[in-house]
N, C-alpha and C positions, 0 to 999 in steps of 0.2 A: 458391347460397351458396358462397362460396369457402372452400377447406379449407387449413389452414395448420398445419404440423407444426413444433413448437419442439423443438429438440434441446438438452437441458439444463435442469434445473428448479431452477437457482440464482436469485439475485436478478434478473439481466438476463432470464432464461427466464420466470420468472413474470410480470414486468412486460410482456414482449412478449405473453405469452399474454392477460393481461387486456386490453391495448390491442387486441389483433386481435379478440378475442371481442366486447368493447365495441363494435367498428366493424362488427360483423356477420358475421364469420368463424366457421366451425365449426373449433375448434383442439383439437390433441392436444399434450400434453407427453410427450416420451420421455426418461426419467431412469433412468441406469443404477445409482444407489443404490437403497436400499430405501424412501427417502422423499425428497420434494422439500425444498429450503432449508435443507439441514443446516449451510451455512456461515454463514448469517444468525445462527445460535444462538450463535456465537462472537465476532460482530463487537461492538465496544465493550465488551470484556470481559463479554459476556452481556447487555449493556444496549442494543446496536444504535444507535449513532451514526450514524443513517440519511441525514444531510445536514449541511451547514454553511452558516450565513448568510453567511459571507465567501467570495464566489466572485470569482475573476480568473483569466485564463489561465495564470498562473504556477503555479496550483495542480495542473495536469495536464502529463503530459510524454508525448512521443511523438516518433519520428523525423520525423513529419510534424506539426509543432508546432501549426499552425493548426486541425487537424481536431478535437481533443477539445473546444475551446471553441466551435466552430460547432455542435457537438451540444448541449453543456450549456446554452448561452445560450438554446436553444428551449425548454428545459424544465429552469429553474433551481431553486434551493432553495425559492422560494416556491410554485412549481408542485408541487414534491415535498411539501412540507408540506400543500398544499391537497388533493393527491391522497390522501394518508394519512388526513386528516381525514374524506374521504368514505368511507374504509374503517373508520373509527372509531377511528383512532389520534390522540389528542390529544396533542400534543408539548410538550416543554419545552426552554427555551433555556438552555445552560450557556456562557456566553462565546462564543456563536456556534455551539457544537457541539449539535445538535438530536437529542434522544432521545425515545422513547415517554414519557408522563407516568408510565406504571407502572415504568419502567426494566427492562423485560423484552423481551429480543430475541424471545422466543417470542410476544409480543403481535404483533410484525410479521408473523411467519410464519403465526400463527393468522388474522390479518386477511386475508392473501393467500389462504389455504385456502378461507376461508368465500366470498371473491369469486370464486375459481376455480370453486367449486361453485355458487354462484349463476348464473354465466354458462355453466355446463354444459360446462367445460372437461375434456375427457377426460385423465386423467393415468395414464400407464403407467410404473410403476417396475420395477427390475430389468430394464430394456430397454436393451440395448447397441447403439447405433448402428454399424454396420459399413461402410456405403457409401451415399453419396447419388447417385442416377443422374438426371441431368436427361433429359427427353424432351421430344417434340413437345407432349405435353399434361400439362406439369407434371413432377412428380418421383416417383420410387420411393424409399423409404427402407429399406434392408435392415437388419434387426436380428437378434439372436440368437433371437427369438421368430418373428417374421413379418415380412412387407413392408407398409409404411404407403404410401398414395398421397396425394399432396398438389399443389395448385396452387402453393403457396409454401412454402418451408423457411427457418426462421430458426435460425442455428446459434450457440447460447449456451453452448457446452460448456466455458467457463471456461479457466483458464490450467493451470500446474503447481503453483500454491501450494496448501498445505494438501491433499495429495491424499486424505487420509482422509475429506474431505468431499464428495469426487467430482471434484475438479479434478485430473484425472491427465494431461492433455495430449493426450487422444485426438482432441480436435477439431482440433488442427493438421494431423494426417494426412488428416482429412476435407477440410479447407480445401486443403491442398496437392494432393490428387488432383483437385480441380476447378480447378487452375491458379493458385491464390494463392500468393504469396512469404510465407514465415514469417521474420520477423526474429528474431535469436537470443533465446531465451526464457531469463531469468536472475532469479535470486531479488531481490526488492525488498521495501522495509519489513520489514527483518530486521536481526538483530544481526551485528556484524562480530567475526571471529576475528583476534586480533592476536598478533604474536610478543613474547616476553617471559616469562620464568619468573616474574616479581615478581606477575603478575596474581592468582595464588592467594593472595598476601599481602594483597590489597586487595579480594578478592571480596566483594561484598554492599554496597560503598559506593555510595550515591546522592549526587549533587552537581550543584549547578547550574553550568552551564558551556556553552561553545560547542564542538561537534564539527564538525571540517572534514576533508575529503578532498583531498589534495594529490597531484599527480603531475608529475615533472619541472620542480620548482620553481613550479608554479602552484596556486594554490587553486581546485579544481573546484567545490566546493559545501560550503556550511555552514549549520548551524542551531544555535539556542539553546534549551535548555531543561534538564530533569532527565537527566543522564547516569547510567547504571547500569554498574557495574564487574562484571563476571563473572570467573569463573576462567579464562575462555579469551580475554577480549577486553572489548568494550564494547557496551551495548545502550541502551535508553530511545528516547524519541519522537525527539530530535534526530539519533540515530545512524541510526534508521530512515530518517528524511527524506533522508539523504545515502547510503544504502547502495546505491542503485540505481547511482550513479556509480562506486562501488568495484567493483561486479559488472562493469560494463562495461569498467573499466580492466584488471582481472584477466582477463577474457575476452579482450581485445585483446593480452595478454601484457605490459602496462605495470606498472611498479611503482605500488603505491598506498600512501600514508602517511596515518595519521589524526594530526591535530594537535588537541589539546584545550587549551582556554583556560578555567581554572577561576575567573577573575576577568575576564569579558569587558567589564565596564564601566569598567576601569582601562587606562590605558596602561602600557607597561613603566616608564617613569619615574615615573609616579604610584605603581606596585606597589613598586618600589624604595624610594622615599621613605616609603611607608607601612610597610614592613618595618623600616626604619631607625628611624622614630618609635616603632614597637611595641616594638622591641628596647631603645631608650632609655628607655622608660616602666618597663619591669621589667628592668634590665639583668642582675640576678642570675638569671633564669629560664634554666633548660637550653634549648639550642636546639631539642631534640626535644619541648620543652613550651610554647615561647613562641608556637606557631601554634595551639594548642589553644584551640577557641572560634571560630576562623575556618575551620578545616578539620577534617576527620575525622582522628582520631588515626593511622589506618592510613596516610593519605596523608602526614601530617607525618613518620612514621618512614620512609616510602619515600624521600621527598624529601631527607632528612637523608643516607640511605645513598647515594643516587644523586648528591648533590652533594658527597659525601665529606666532610662536615662532622660531627666528633664530636658525638653526641647530648648528651654532658655538657657541652659547651662553653657558657660563660655568653653569653646572646644579646648583651649589651653589647659582647662582643669580637668579634663578627662583622666580618669585612673587607668592603670594598666589593665585592671580587671574589666572595666567599661569597655576598653578597646578590644578586649579578649571576646567579649559578648558581641560587640559589633561585627568583628571579624568572622566569628561563627556564623552569624546570620547572613552575612554577605557570601560566605563561601561554602556554607553547608546548611542551607535553608531547607528544613525537613517539614514535609507535610504528608499525612497519610492519604493514600490513595483509595477512595470509596468506591470507584468504579470508572468505566469508560463511557464514551458517548456511545449511543445505540447504533445499530446497524445501517439506519438510514443516514447517519453521518459519517460512517466509516468509508474510506476510499477503498479497501479491500477487507479480506477475511484471512485470518490464519486457520489451518485445518482444511478438511474437505477429504476428497476420496484419497485412500491411503496409496501412496505412490509406489510402495512395495509390490503393488497389485497391478503394475502398469510397466510395460517395457518401454525404457527411455530411448530406444532406437526408433521404434515405430509409434509410440503412444498407445499400442494395443493392450486391451485387457488380458491378464493371463487367465482369466476364468472363461471369457466368452469370445471365442475368434471372431474376427470381424468387427468387434466393438472397439472404438477408440475414444481417447480424451484429450481435451486441450483446455489451456486457460485456467480461470480461477476456480473452477469446480475441483481442481486437484488441490492437494495439501502443498501449495507452494504460495508463498508471498514474498514479494521483493521490497527493497526499501523505496523511499520517495526518490524520484528523479528519473522516471522513464523505464524502471526495471520491471514492473508488472506488465507493461506494454510489451516490452521486449520478450518476456516469457510467454505472452499470449501469441505474438508472431511466431516465434520459435516452435513452440509446441503445436500451434495450429498448422504451421507449414509441414512439420514432421508427420502429423496425423493426416493431413490431405494427401500427401504424397504416397504414404504407405496405404492409406485405404484405397486409393485409385491404382496402384502398381504392386500392391502385396509385398513390398520389401522397404527396409529402411532407408532413409534419406542419407545419403553419403557425400 
């Protein structure tokens, strides 16, 4: 019986262990925290959005852009749903986002624990992997406790995001010592810290709009949804979706700017005409009041100050120039990005083990036969909405099957 050691007991590690054990291998999970699957408990706001019906290549990012999809398309959302149904997780669909019917992330973790127990997978917690040594007859894995022998090793140690759950970046050093390249690891799916003392005055506002990242006069990425204003900058799903691009620009020493459009369904000409019509409908309204009902009052007050329009001025007396200034603030609100939130507040990271050094069919290292990778340790990051977990399941399944059977999953 082939022995497989899985380093890391997160989503991809548990999936890799289940896949390997189901394929006949004797499996051990080495987890340096006190229990496995901690990060799963915080996903989907505690409800675990474990996959998404809407799958396409643009949902995944990597410096090697073909790699993520070549993995996911072999174990897609329907495969994920079917897999969890066998484990007892009946799912519900919320606009394509798939959750356990119980709305409990703990149910997903419990289902994995029961399956790992059924498959007699050995789980060693509080076990820190310090070195992976390839040899003629497999591997020896040195830890803070003892040394484990294995025919195959699957490295699923995660990224540097949310280190309190176990992802502290230690897996990158293990991979690097075995000859693998590590692309810059940066926070992704996180909030952006922006310049501007006014943010404290509008903190707490939630508003529908488009968040875009610009650099050197070019729009790098954008997304639309509910934007959340914080006392230090901007947050919310559309901001999370574009944050990886801001991280990379800042890492490269380039300037990055956030451009917010609070009326993305309008053109500038339409917006200006709409404001003029609104002002003429109630010309006696004060300028700082005539936008009430359209936008949050905190935003109305800010835009009046920034456009240098007296708040007490009757709306009917607004000039074309003043309406243009208001329109620009509403549809092209520009702030300089000073940074992102740190790793401990990021959901995932971009960067990691260079995927050009990993076979997408088996997840096996091109340098070290018998060494496999899965999950966030790789240079793959997905959009919000269950995509990062989908990649974790798909890559873990491929790695586990290949490690046990020595052939790609088909």
